[in-house]
Each structure stands twice: as structure tokens, then as C-alpha cells.
KEVEXMI-333264 format. One record per residue (C-alpha): residue in three letters; x, z, y. Coordinates in steps of 0.5 Angstrom, whole numbers, padded with zeros to 4 digits, always signed. Example, Ala and Ser with C-alpha at 12.3 -4.5 7.8 and 13.67 -1.06 7.14 Angstrom:
ALA+0025+0016-0009SER+0027+0014-0002
This chain:
MET+0013-0007-0049SER+0011-0010-0056GLY+0005-0009-0059GLU+0008-0005-0066GLY+0005+0002-0064ARG-0002+0000-0063LEU-0006+0003-0069LYS-0010-0001-0074SER-0017+0005-0074GLU-0020+0005-0081ARG-0028+0004-0079SER-0031+0010-0082PRO-0037+0008-0086GLU-0041+0014-0083MET-0039+0012-0076THR-0043+0005-0072GLY-0041+0001-0067GLU-0048+0002-0064ILE-0049+0005-0056THR-0055+0008-0056SER-0056+0015-0051LYS-0050+0019-0049ALA-0053+0024-0054ASP-0054+0020-0060VAL-0046+0017-0059LEU-0043+0024-0060LYS-0048+0026-0065ASN-0046+0020-0069LEU-0038+0021-0068TYR-0039+0029-0069GLY-0034+0031-0074LYS-0032+0025-0076LEU-0026+0023-0071LYS-0018+0024-0073TYR-0015+0024-0066SER-0020+0027-0062ARG-0026+0032-0063ILE-0033+0033-0060GLU-0035+0039-0059LYS-0041+0043-0061MET-0048+0040-0059ARG-0055+0040-0059ILE-0060+0035-0057VAL-0067+0037-0053THR-0072+0032-0050GLY-0076+0033-0044GLY-0082+0034-0049GLU-0080+0039-0053PHE-0077+0043-0048GLU-0084+0044-0044ARG-0088+0046-0050ASP-0084+0052-0050PRO-0078+0053-0045TYR-0077+0060-0047SER-0077+0060-0054MET-0072+0054-0054ALA-0067+0058-0049LYS-0067+0063-0054ASP-0065+0059-0059ILE-0060+0055-0056GLY-0057+0062-0054GLY-0057+0064-0060GLU-0054+0058-0063PHE-0048+0058-0058GLY-0047+0065-0057ALA-0042+0067-0053GLY-0037+0063-0048LYS-0040+0058-0043ILE-0045+0052-0044VAL-0045+0045-0040VAL-0052+0042-0040ARG-0051+0035-0039SER-0056+0029-0038SER-0057+0023-0043SER-0062+0019-0040SER-0065+0012-0044ASN-0063+0009-0036GLU-0055+0011-0037ASP-0050+0007-0041GLY-0053+0001-0042MET-0050-0006-0043ASN-0050-0009-0036THR-0050-0002-0032SER-0048+0006-0034ASN-0050+0009-0028ALA-0045+0014-0029GLY-0046+0020-0025HIS-0053+0019-0023TYR-0056+0025-0026GLU-0055+0031-0026SER-0051+0036-0031VAL-0050+0043-0030LEU-0043+0047-0032GLY-0042+0054-0033VAL-0049+0056-0036ASP-0049+0063-0040PRO-0053+0061-0046GLY-0055+0069-0046ASN-0059+0068-0040PRO-0065+0064-0042GLU-0067+0063-0035GLU-0061+0060-0033VAL-0061+0056-0038MET-0069+0054-0037ARG-0066+0052-0030ALA-0060+0048-0032ILE-0065+0044-0037ARG-0070+0043-0032GLU-0065+0041-0026VAL-0062+0035-0031LEU-0069+0033-0032GLU-0072+0033-0025SER-0065+0028-0023TYR-0069+0023-0028LYS-0075+0023-0024CYS-0072+0019-0018ASP-0072+0013-0023LEU-0077+0015-0029ASP-0084+0017-0029ASP-0084+0020-0035VAL-0079+0024-0038THR-0082+0027-0045ASP-0078+0023-0048GLU-0072+0023-0044GLN-0065+0027-0048VAL-0062+0033-0045LEU-0055+0034-0048ILE-0053+0041-0049GLN-0046+0043-0051THR-0040+0049-0051GLN-0036+0048-0045VAL-0029+0047-0046GLU-0024+0052-0044SER-0016+0052-0043ILE-0016+0044-0040SER-0010+0041-0038TYR-0013+0035-0035SER-0020+0031-0036GLY-0022+0025-0033VAL-0024+0017-0035ILE-0021+0013-0039PHE-0023+0005-0039SER-0021+0000-0044ARG-0020-0005-0039GLU-0018-0005-0032LEU-0024-0007-0027LYS-0023-0010-0021LYS-0020-0016-0025ASN-0022-0014-0032ARG-0014-0014-0034PRO-0011-0012-0040TYR-0010-0005-0039TYR-0012+0002-0040ALA-0014+0005-0034ILE-0015+0012-0033THR-0018+0017-0028TYR-0016+0023-0028ASP-0016+0031-0025GLU-0012+0037-0027ASP-0016+0043-0024SER-0024+0040-0026THR-0028+0037-0031ASP-0032+0034-0026ALA-0028+0031-0020VAL-0027+0025-0023THR-0034+0024-0025SER-0037+0026-0019GLY-0032+0022-0014ARG-0029+0028-0011GLY-0023+0026-0013GLY-0018+0024-0019LYS-0011+0021-0020THR-0010+0014-0023VAL-0005+0011-0028TYR-0005+0004-0031ILE-0002+0003-0039LEU-0002-0003-0041ARG-0006-0004-0048ASN+0000-0007-0052ALA+0004-0001-0050HIS+0008+0002-0056GLU+0004+0009-0056ASP+0012+0012-0057SER+0014+0009-0051LEU+0009+0013-0047PRO+0009+0020-0043GLU+0008+0025-0049HIS+0002+0027-0045TRP-0001+0020-0045HIS+0001+0019-0052ALA-0005+0023-0056LEU-0011+0020-0051ILE-0008+0013-0052ARG-0009+0014-0060ALA-0015+0017-0059MET-0018+0012-0055ARG-0015+0007-0059GLU-0019+0010-0065LEU-0025+0010-0061GLU-0024+0002-0060GLY-0024+0001-0067VAL-0031+0004-0068PHE-0034+0000-0062SER-0030-0006-0063ASP-0036-0011-0060TYR-0034-0009-0053PRO-0030-0006-0048ILE-0031+0002-0047ASP-0031+0007-0042VAL-0030+0015-0045GLU-0030+0021-0041PHE-0025+0026-0044ALA-0022+0032-0043VAL-0014+0035-0046ASP-0013+0042-0047GLU-0006+0045-0047LYS-0005+0043-0054ASN-0005+0037-0052ALA-0012+0036-0057VAL-0017+0030-0054ILE-0024+0032-0053ILE-0029+0026-0052PHE-0035+0028-0047GLN-0038+0021-0047VAL-0037+0014-0050ARG-0041+0008-0046PRO-0041+0001-0046LEU-0036-0001-0040ALA-0041-0005-0036ALA-0037-0008-0030SER-0032-0011-0035ILE-0038-0014-0040ARG-0040-0017-0034ALA-0034-0020-0032GLU-0033-0027-0032LYS-0028-0029-0037CYS-0021-0030-0035SER-0018-0037-0036ILE-0011-0033-0037SER-0011-0030-0044ASP-0008-0023-0045GLU-0002-0025-0049GLU+0000-0029-0043ILE+0000-0023-0039PHE+0003-0019-0044ALA+0009-0024-0044ALA+0009-0024-0036ALA+0010-0016-0037ASP+0015-0017-0042ARG+0019-0022-0036ALA+0018-0017-0031CYS+0021-0012-0035GLN+0027-0016-0037LYS+0027-0018-0030TYR+0028-0011-0028ARG+0034-0009-0033GLU+0038-0016-0029ILE+0037-0013-0022GLY+0040-0007-0025ASP+0046-0010-0029LEU+0046-0015-0022LEU+0046-0008-0018GLY+0051-0004-0022GLU+0045+0001-0024LYS+0042+0003-0030ASN+0036+0005-0028THR+0036+0002-0021ILE+0030+0004-0016LEU+0026-0001-0012SER+0021+0001-0007ASP+0015-0004-0004MET+0016-0001+0003ALA+0022+0002+0004PHE+0026+0000+0010TRP+0024-0007+0011ASN+0017-0006+0008PRO+0015-0012+0004ALA+0009-0010+0002GLU+0006-0010+0009MET+0010-0016+0012ILE+0008-0020+0006GLY+0003-0017+0002GLU+0004-0014-0005ASN+0002-0021-0008PRO+0005-0026-0003HIS+0006-0033-0005PRO+0012-0036-0007LEU+0013-0039+0000ASP+0011-0033+0003TYR+0016-0029-0001SER+0022-0034+0000LEU+0021-0035+0008TYR+0022-0027+0008ARG+0027-0027+0004GLU+0031-0033+0007ILE+0031-0030+0014ILE+0031-0023+0013THR+0032-0019+0007SER+0038-0025+0004SER+0043-0022+0010ALA+0040-0022+0017TRP+0038-0015+0016ASN+0045-0013+0015GLN+0049-0017+0019GLY+0045-0014+0025LEU+0046-0007+0023SER+0054-0008+0021TYR+0055-0010+0028ILE+0053-0003+0031GLY+0057+0001+0026TYR+0053+0001+0019LYS+0056-0001+0012GLU+0057-0009+0011VAL+0053-0009+0004ASP+0053-0016+0000GLY+0047-0020-0003ASP+0040-0020-0002LEU+0036-0014-0001MET+0030-0016-0004TYR+0027-0017-0011LYS+0022-0019-0014LEU+0018-0017-0021GLY+0012-0022-0022ASN+0010-0023-0016LYS+0011-0016-0012PRO+0016-0016-0007TYR+0021-0010-0008ILE+0027-0007-0004SER+0033-0005-0007LEU+0034+0003-0005ARG+0041+0003-0006LYS+0043-0002-0002SER+0038+0000+0004PHE+0042+0007+0003LEU+0049+0003+0004GLY+0046-0001+0010LEU+0044+0005+0013MET+0050+0009+0012PRO+0056+0010+0018ASP+0061+0005+0016ASP+0067+0010+0017VAL+0064+0015+0011ASP+0069+0015+0005ASP+0068+0012-0001ARG+0068+0020-0004LEU+0062+0022+0000GLU+0059+0015+0000LYS+0058+0016-0008LYS+0055+0023-0007LEU+0051+0022-0001LEU+0048+0016-0006GLU+0047+0021-0012TYR+0043+0025-0007TYR+0039+0021-0004ASN+0037+0018-0011ARG+0035+0026-0014LYS+0031+0026-0007LEU+0027+0020-0008ILE+0026+0021-0015ALA+0023+0028-0014ASP+0018+0026-0009PRO+0017+0018-0010THR+0012+0019-0004ALA+0018+0019+0001HIS+0020+0011-0001ASP+0017+0009+0006LYS+0020+0015+0010ILE+0027+0014+0008GLU+0030+0014+0014PHE+0026+0020+0016GLU+0026+0024+0009ILE+0032+0022+0006ALA+0037+0018+0008PHE+0042+0021+0014SER+0042+0015+0019GLU+0043+0017+0026TYR+0044+0023+0030ASP+0039+0027+0034PHE+0037+0034+0036ALA+0035+0036+0028THR+0041+0032+0025GLU+0045+0039+0025ASP+0039+0043+0022LYS+0038+0038+0017LEU+0045+0037+0015ARG+0045+0045+0013LYS+0041+0043+0008LEU+0046+0040+0004GLU+0050+0046+0003THR+0045+0047-0003GLN+0047+0041-0005GLY+0054+0041-0007PHE+0057+0039-0001THR+0062+0042+0002ARG+0062+0044+0010GLU+0068+0039+0010GLU+0064+0033+0008ILE+0058+0036+0012GLN+0062+0036+0018ASP+0065+0029+0017LEU+0058+0026+0016SER+0056+0030+0022ASP+0062+0026+0026SER+0060+0020+0024LEU+0053+0020+0025PHE+0054+0022+0032ASN+0059+0017+0033LEU+0055+0012+0031THR+0049+0013+0036ASN+0053+0015+0041ASN+0057+0008+0041ALA+0050+0005+0040ILE+0047+0008+0046CYS+0053+0007+0050ASN+0054-0001+0049PHE+0046-0002+0049ASN+0046-0006+0056ARG+0052-0010+0053ASN+0049-0012+0046ARG+0042-0013+0049MET+0045-0018+0053LYS+0049-0022+0048ASP+0042-0022+0044LEU+0038-0024+0049ARG+0043-0030+0050ALA+0043-0032+0043LEU+0035-0031+0043ASN+0035-0036+0049GLY+0039-0041+0044LEU+0034-0040+0040ARG+0028-0041+0045VAL+0031-0048+0047HIS+0033-0051+0040ARG+0025-0049+0038GLU+0023-0052+0044ASN+0027-0058+0044THR+0024-0059+0037ARG+0018-0058+0039SER+0018-0064+0044ASN+0021-0069+0039TRP+0016-0067+0033LEU+0010-0068+0038MET+0013-0074+0043ALA+0015-0078+0037HIS+0013-0081+0030ASN+0017-0078+0025ASP+0018-0079+0018VAL+0018-0074+0013ILE+0025-0074+0012THR+0026-0072+0020LEU+0020-0067+0019LEU+0025-0064+0013GLN+0031-0064+0018PHE+0026-0061+0023PHE+0024-0055+0019VAL+0031-0054+0015GLN+0034-0054+0023LEU+0029-0048+0025ILE+0030-0044+0020GLU+0038-0044+0020SER+0036-0043+0028ILE+0032-0037+0026LYS+0038-0034+0021HIS+0043-0035+0026TYR+0040-0034+0033GLY+0034-0030+0032THR+0033-0024+0026PRO+0040-0021+0026LYS+0039-0019+0033PHE+0032-0017+0031ALA+0034-0013+0026ARG+0040-0010+0031GLN+0034-0009+0036ALA+0029-0006+0031ARG+0034-0001+0029LEU+0036+0001+0036ALA+0029+0002+0037PHE+0029+0006+0031ILE+0034+0011+0033SER+0030+0011+0040LYS+0024+0013+0036ALA+0028+0018+0033ILE+0031+0022+0038SER+0025+0022+0042ARG+0021+0025+0037SER+0027+0030+0035LEU+0026+0033+0042VAL+0019+0035+0040TYR+0023+0038+0034ARG+0028+0042+0039GLY+0022+0044+0044LEU+0024+0041+0049PHE+0017+0036+0049THR+0010+0036+0047ASP+0008+0032+0042LYS+0003+0029+0047ASP+0009+0029+0052ILE+0012+0024+0047ASP+0005+0020+0046ASP+0004+0019+0053PHE+0012+0017+0053MET+0011+0011+0048MET+0004+0009+0051SER+0008+0008+0058ILE+0013+0003+0054TYR+0011-0004+0057THR+0011-0008+0051VAL+0009-0016+0049ALA+0003-0012+0046SER+0001-0009+0052GLU+0002-0016+0056TYR-0002-0019+0050ASP-0008-0014+0051SER-0007-0015+0059ASP-0008-0022+0058PHE-0013-0022+0053GLN-0017-0018+0057ASP-0016-0023+0063LEU-0018-0029+0058VAL-0025-0026+0057ASP-0026-0024+0064GLY-0024-0031+0067ARG-0018-0030+0070ILE-0014-0034+0066THR-0016-0040+0062ARG-0015-0041+0054VAL-0009-0046+0055THR-0005-0041+0059PHE-0007-0036+0054ASP-0005-0040+0048GLU+0002-0042+0051LYS+0003-0035+0050TYR+0000-0033+0044GLY-0002-0039+0040HIS+0004-0038+0035LEU+0001-0031+0032ARG-0002-0032+0026SER-0006-0026+0022GLY-0001-0027+0016THR+0006-0028+0019TYR+0009-0032+0014ASP+0003-0035+0011ILE+0002-0042+0011THR-0005-0042+0009CYS-0007-0037+0016ASP-0009-0041+0022THR-0005-0040+0028TYR-0010-0037+0035ALA-0008-0043+0038HIS-0013-0046+0032ARG-0018-0040+0032GLU-0024-0040+0036PHE-0025-0033+0040ASP-0032-0030+0042LEU-0031-0028+0049SER-0037-0026+0051LYS-0036-0019+0048GLY-0032-0016+0053SER-0030-0009+0051ALA-0031-0003+0056VAL-0027+0001+0051ALA-0022-0004+0051ARG-0022-0004+0058LYS-0022+0004+0059GLN-0016+0004+0054ARG-0013-0002+0059GLN-0013+0003+0065THR-0010+0009+0061ILE-0004+0004+0059GLU-0004+0002+0067GLN-0004+0009+0070LEU+0002+0012+0064LYS+0006+0005+0065HIS+0010+0008+0070THR+0010+0016+0067SER+0017+0017+0065LEU+0020+0024+0061ASP+0021+0031+0065MET+0028+0029+0068VAL+0030+0036+0069LYS+0028+0037+0061MET+0032+0031+0059LEU+0038+0032+0063ASP+0039+0039+0059ALA+0037+0036+0052LEU+0043+0030+0054GLU+0048+0036+0056ASP+0045+0040+0049ILE+0046+0034+0045GLY+0053+0031+0048PHE+0052+0023+0049TYR+0057+0021+0053VAL+0052+0017+0058GLU+0048+0018+0064LEU+0042+0021+0064LYS+0039+0014+0067GLU+0042+0010+0061PHE+0040+0015+0056VAL+0032+0015+0059ASP+0033+0007+0060PHE+0035+0007+0053LEU+0030+0011+0050ARG+0025+0006+0054ASP+0028-0001+0053SER+0030-0001+0046MET+0022+0000+0044GLU+0021-0006+0048GLU+0026-0010+0046ARG+0024-0010+0039GLU+0017-0012+0040TYR+0020-0018+0044PHE+0025-0020+0040LYS+0020-0020+0034PHE+0015-0023+0038GLU+0020-0029+0040PHE+0023-0030+0033THR+0016-0031+0031LYS+0015-0036+0035THR+0020-0041+0032LEU+0018-0039+0025SER+0010-0041+0026LEU+0013-0048+0029ALA+0017-0048+0023ILE+0011-0047+0019ASP+0007-0052+0023ILE+0012-0058+0022LEU+0011-0056+0014ILE+0004-0057+0015ASP+0005-0064+0018ILE+0009-0065+0012GLY+0004-0063+0007ASP-0002-0068+0011LYS+0003-0074+0011LEU+0004-0073+0004GLY-0003-0071+0002ILE-0001-0064+0000ALA-0006-0059+0003LYS-0003-0053+0006GLU-0007-0047+0000ASP-0002-0052-0005MET+0004-0052+0000ALA+0004-0045-0001TYR+0007-0045-0008LEU+0013-0048-0006GLU+0019-0044-0005VAL+0025-0045+0002THR+0029-0048-0003ASP+0025-0053-0006ILE+0024-0055+0001GLN+0032-0056+0003LEU+0033-0059-0003ALA+0028-0064-0001VAL+0032-0067+0005SER+0037-0070+0000GLN+0032-0073-0004PRO+0029-0081-0004ALA+0023-0080+0000GLY+0019-0084-0005GLU+0020-0078-0010ILE+0019-0071-0005LYS+0011-0071-0007LYS+0012-0073-0014ASN+0018-0067-0015TRP+0013-0062-0010LEU+0007-0063-0014ARG+0010-0061-0021ILE+0014-0056-0018ILE+0007-0053-0015GLU+0003-0054-0021LYS+0008-0050-0025ASN+0009-0044-0019LYS+0001-0044-0019LYS+0000-0042-0027ALA+0006-0037-0026PHE+0003-0034-0020GLU-0004-0034-0023THR-0002-0030-0029ASP+0003-0026-0025SER-0003-0024-0020MET-0006-0020-0027LEU+0000-0015-0027ILE-0001-0008-0024PHE+0006-0005-0021PRO+0008+0002-0019ASP+0009+0002-0012VAL+0016+0005-0014VAL+0021+0003-0020TYR+0026+0007-0022SER+0025+0006-0030PRO+0023+0000-0035GLY+0018+0005-0038GLN+0014+0005-0031LEU+0012-0002-0032GLY+0008-0001-0038CYS+0005+0006-0035ILE+0004+0005-0028GLU+0003+0012-0025VAL-0001+0011-0018TRP+0002+0017-0013GLU-0002+0019-0008ALA+0001+0017-0002ARG+0003+0022+0004PRO+0000+0017+0010ASN+0004+0017+0016PHE-0001+0019+0022ILE+0000+0017+0029THR-0002+0021+0035SER-0005+0028+0035GLU-0013+0026+0036CYS-0018+0026+0031VAL-0024+0022+0031THR-0031+0020+0026GLY-0032+0013+0026GLU-0036+0007+0023VAL-0031+0004+0018VAL-0029-0004+0019LEU-0026-0008+0012LEU-0022-0013+0015GLU-0020-0015+0009ASN-0027-0018+0007TYR-0027-0023+0013GLU-0022-0029+0013ASN-0021-0028+0021GLU-0024-0024+0027ASP-0030-0029+0029HIS-0034-0027+0023GLU-0041-0024+0026ASP-0040-0018+0022ILE-0033-0016+0026ALA-0034-0020+0032ASP-0034-0013+0036VAL-0030-0008+0033ALA-0030-0004+0039GLY-0031+0004+0038LYS-0030+0003+0030ILE-0024+0005+0025VAL-0021-0001+0023VAL-0018-0001+0015LEU-0013-0007+0013PRO-0009-0007+0006LYS-0003-0009+0011ALA-0002-0011+0018ASP+0003-0016+0021PRO+0003-0018+0028GLY-0001-0023+0027TYR-0007-0018+0027ASP-0005-0016+0034TRP-0012-0018+0037ILE-0015-0011+0034PHE-0012-0008+0040ALA-0015-0011+0045LYS-0022-0010+0043GLY-0022-0002+0044ILE-0021+0001+0037LYS-0023+0007+0035GLY-0018+0008+0029PHE-0014+0005+0025ILE-0012+0005+0018THR-0008+0001+0013LYS-0005+0001+0006TYR+0002-0001+0007GLY+0006+0001+0013GLY+0012+0006+0014VAL+0013+0011+0020ALA+0017+0006+0024SER+0013+0000+0021HIS+0010-0005+0027MET+0003-0003+0027ALA+0006+0005+0027ILE+0010+0002+0033ARG+0003-0001+0036CYS-0002+0004+0035ALA+0003+0010+0038GLU+0004+0005+0044PHE-0004+0005+0045ASN-0005+0012+0043ILE-0009+0010+0038PRO-0011+0015+0032ALA-0008+0012+0025ALA-0006+0013+0018ILE+0000+0008+0016GLY+0001+0007+0009CYS-0004+0011+0006GLY-0002+0008-0002ASP-0008+0006-0006CYS-0011+0012-0008ILE-0013+0014-0001TYR-0015+0007+0001SER-0019+0006-0005PHE-0023+0013-0002VAL-0023+0010+0005GLU-0026+0003+0003LYS-0032+0006-0001GLN-0034+0010+0005ILE-0039+0007+0012CYS-0036+0013+0016ILE-0030+0017+0016THR-0026+0023+0020LEU-0019+0021+0022ASP-0015+0028+0024CYS-0008+0026+0025ALA-0007+0033+0028LYS-0008+0036+0021GLY-0006+0030+0017LYS-0013+0029+0014ILE-0018+0023+0012MET-0025+0026+0010GLU-0032+0022+0010GLY-0035+0022+0017GLU-0042+0025+0018
């Protein structure tokens, strides 16, 4: 990503870098650019037009001849240093210059649009240009990224329309690091960046915003150049562009090192595959959040839980980090989801097939268990396996895989109760250790070393008794959900039947909803409520988030919607699937269990998943509370403690007590600086080549829609507020709640009677997807950057889960 390829644009003496009006800028550039062009143009003013509209229209027709023209706004109120008013005024495309009436109508429409802001349009300009034909794509390119003024070219483009981006109706996004070598870029961006750098040489005093098109011959046409007002107004960042470029180089090197470690030339990484870290700890977690998640789940527990029930053993970490962003290894995910008895030859073919399929459709990265990997046996498996015949797999290989998947799933169901009892005993061991530690912590005056030992022992207890068991129960719940959904595929049940079955499953989330309503109605005390739920945090791994026990709840706003929702769940609590149909299903699939055992597995596995997560997070929350206490004793705020890593804390146990604070402050300062620098980097959701770290394509994700309902409601962006007690969101009942990520700490929203739920991150089997299915709340989980950016700008939206659409509401 060196800057060797950056053009040293020669600034023509005839071209000035002064921004006046849109039309005057283009007139100044017309015919003088080497790497792009300006279409034939004419400028008219309101006064000139009104003196003799028809003659002017006829004159324009004679000047432009055949083809179409575009009549564009060029108001004095546009393209200033402090505001652009981009897209504020009308422009009319597809005007026939040979039709004077059509030309006059278009010019008048543009001038009339000025009058919403300007009383006198006599001296206001209107720009007429030849309309470009044979466009490959068009859009807008910024010389800097807008949100944080980062040194990336930000391109929003569309392949179907020349005004979809500027009108706000659509657009894809790509970010290109400003020092990226042009030759390293995909060919279709090479010409645009070269043209942009030439324009930057002309307008060198400030960042710019350029409207462009690229034709079928990869030639760049410039429609507009204006100051990038948002970037000009932005506060100067304390981190230099050079520091950010260096951080980007380090991320590239780290990616290559990960590939070497995994034995892959271009390893595939995803922020939402399998253990979805972007949902659980965010795309930019603090060092402590990341290291906690890694230590107790992705370092080994995830595979220990799975290998026990018949999946392959996989060595080493599942999660890696580029900059601050956590990623999951797809190779290890695919291996960890593969039956243990799949032989080496078939394993290799499957991995190659999975990789090809993922790269062909990166939007499937949060759905690998459903759309890419074969990880269990259900009523749709045989049909899916048949497709492998066209992918180079023999019938014998397909049959071997089918047998492996059947045996794994059949054994998981047959052994469910035995494994559950074993896991529950382990979970009880975790509970006993936690309560003993809590008592020792609260009842004695402990020094820092003792508290450090408490923390380390709790983390080890979670790793031994908690997360491997949770990982196993989570996998069993996934198998259960896949089987349940495949009943619809087989035509035995409807989507509503399965939705009602999901709602009938009474988990800890259902209990929370019930208990919260009891708290609101005065049937239980706050002390009782906190004993059960006080450990929850809106960020389960985030030390800076308060627990529920330390927050105030507004109990004056009991929700009628929430009460109605609770009544529905109570009515469905004992609803079961049609036993006659289930018997037919069991005989069809051939699992070696009795009908009751089969149905109990479908229900109980989902209940246990939520219970195991709930219990292990209690111990994690206590460990974080003790860490906060350590910080208090050392005089280090929890906001600073977030920059430590688990290993820093573990090593401190054997250090002299007097040295701990000094060592930690040094580490915090170093990590904070690195964190702030790495926070300025932009990363893709999926990485499978180093070039993607300098040219970041933002794919439009495919949300995971929950239920088949359609709702319209007001949008509430919870990321704008620190907690649920903010006056603007104290009552979210009847609204569509929107969040970037959503871990168990946000369970309180389900007690509020919300109308719908949308997240930026999350998979079909994620925590929040399960919660929404349980409460029959229409949801779009894992929308990705593009759709989320659209949603957060809306006041009201329509969420149509049946049709898989998110639209502006009315």
C-alpha cells in the first residue's frame, strides 16, 4: 500500500483551483483534463431565460443537435465551503433538445426549485449538458471519508442509473486508501482514482467531492466538483494520515501472518461467521473485550464443546484481529463444523468447495451453517447434497457425507439428555465457585493480589465449566432449529406453525419478560429482580457498561403492548407441534428415538442454550466487577482498564503489588494510542486477499428476517444513547428498535413491547435472532453497512419479513 503510484498532477496554468458555481467550475475545466472529460455544456441565467424563453430553447436545440441533454441546477446556494446542498435542487434528465417546449419546461423546473430558498433567481445559473450514453456506473467520490474524516477515497456508485446516488435512491460503497498504488487497484477503479488525483492537483487547498460517470470504455466523465464541506468543517484529527497508512500496512502484514499460520495463501476471514464477534463485541472492541471473548470462547472452548458430540478436533484460535476488528477463520469454522469421521480426501474437497462458494457470494458469510457448510442432518439435507454432483463430488463421496451427517445428528439427539445432565452438573460447579468467590469478595477486605487471583480463577472456571458446555448446547440448539425449519421445507408444517412453536419455548428471556412486568406492576421487588438479572450488561464483555443492578429503570411506563405480548406467549407456552405429523416426520427421517424424545429435544435444546449462556455470563460479570474493584483500588478508571488484555491481568498475579499500577498504566497508554490509530482504519466484513484491505468493497448484506410479519413503525436508534433510561427512549413500545450489535445485555427491550428489531450485525442463529423468534417480533438481523446506513436515516420504516424487504415507511 505504498504511495509510489500517486500521481504528481501538473496544474495547468489555465485551470484555477477556485470553487465558484458548479457551471463555472466545469467551464474552467472543460477540455483541459488529461484523465477525464467534461461533456459539452452551456450556461444560462434565470434573467437570460425569462427575456425570451422560446428563442433560447430553440438556440439550445440547434447547439446540441441530436441525442438527449440534461438540465442541471447550478445555484449560488450550492457547493459552498460550509454547505454543499447536494441534491437539494432539481435536475432534469432525458430532455429532447429538439423540442423547445420540453427544454423550456425543464429549465423552468430547475429555476422553480431555487425559489424555496431564494427570492430572486435572475442571476442564478442553469447548466445544460449533453447526456452521457453507455454508462457502466456512476456516482460520487469524496477525497476523504466523511464520518471520521479518514484518509480514504469514499465512492458511492450505482450501475443502473446516473442519479440514483445523488438522489439518495441507492448506491454501493467502496473505500480506497488514499496512498494505495493505482496499479494495485481493480481495473474499474484505476481510471477513476487517476482522474480524481488529477482534480486534487487542481483543487489542492481543500478536500473535494466529485460527481462522475464511467462509460463502457472505462473513460471518466466529470459532472461536478465541489468542496467537501463536511470534511472542511471537521476538527483536525490528532492522528496523522501517515500514522493511519502505517497502521494499514501493519494490518496487511498481520493478514499475511495469519495466512502463514493457517497454511493458506489467501485465508478467508469473516466478522460474522459462526461465533459472530461483530455482533457480540462489536467491530471495534477495546482490547479487554476482545481478549475476554477470545480467552473464554474462541481460543479453545468453542471446539471442545463440539468435538465431544462428533465434530472434528481443531487446534488453535478461531478468532484473529486486524487492527481492532475481530475476524473468524472460515477454514477453522468449516473444519469445526465437519463430522469427525469425514476422511482427509473428502475433507479437502469440501474445504475447497466451501471456499469457492463463499467467495462467489460473500453475503453468505453470516449464514455458513445454512447456505455453505453441511453440519447436521435434517429434512432438506438430501436435496442439498444432490447438488454436489455438479461440483465434482462422486456419488460415493456424497453418500459417505450423508451417512456421517446422519450419524452425528442421530447420536446428538439420542445422547441429548445424558449430555445435558453432565453439562448441568458442570454448570452447577461453575455456580458454586462463583458464589463462593462472591462471598469471599464481599465479606472480606481483599488486597489487589487476592482480587487478581479471584479474577484469574473465575476466568479459568468459565473456560472449564462454562463455555465448552455452552458451545455444545448452542450447537445442539442450532441442530434443533435447522430440523424445525426444514419441517417447513418438507411441507409438513407452515412458517406460522414453527413460529408459534418457537414462541412456546419458555427460556430465560421469557422469564425476564415476565419478571420485568411483575417488577413494573409491583409484584416483585427490585432486590428480587436484581438477584436474578442484575449481572446483565448491554455489552456482556465490556467493562465500561454498567450492570442492570447499577442502573435505574423507569417503572412508571408499563407497556400495554408488552403485556399483550406476554399474554400471547403465555397462551402459546404449552402449544406443541402436531404429533401425528411429527410421527410421520420422524419415520421419514429415521432417527433412532421415540417421538416424545424427538420433540423434547427440539424444545429443550433451545431452552438450554439460553440458560447456559445466562449462567456463564453471571460468572463473567462477576469477574468484570472484581476487575473494576481492582482498578478502583489502584486508582485506574474502568474506562482505562478497558485497554488492558487478559494476559496483562494474568501476569500481574506474580508481580510485586507495588509494580502493578505502573506497569498497567504504561500498557494502557500504549494500547490506547494503538487503539485510537487502528480505529481510523476501515475493514471489509469478509477478507480473502490483501488487496481488500486497501480497496474495501462494502457488500449489501442479506438480512436474516425473523417471522413472516410485516410492520411499519417509528425508528429508535439505541446506539445514540448510553442506556435505556434516556428520556428519548424510555418508552420504545410500538417502535422499531435499531442497533449495530445486540448481545444478551439488551434483553430489556423485549419487555418493552417493541414492534420490530433491526441490527447491523448478527446471524440467523445468533442470540438476537433466537430472541426475536421466541417473542414473534419481526426482525432483520445482520443488515450490514449499506442497509443499516439507509435505516438509520429514516424516521419511519416498513419491515416486511415475508418478502424480505426494508422500506421507507409512510
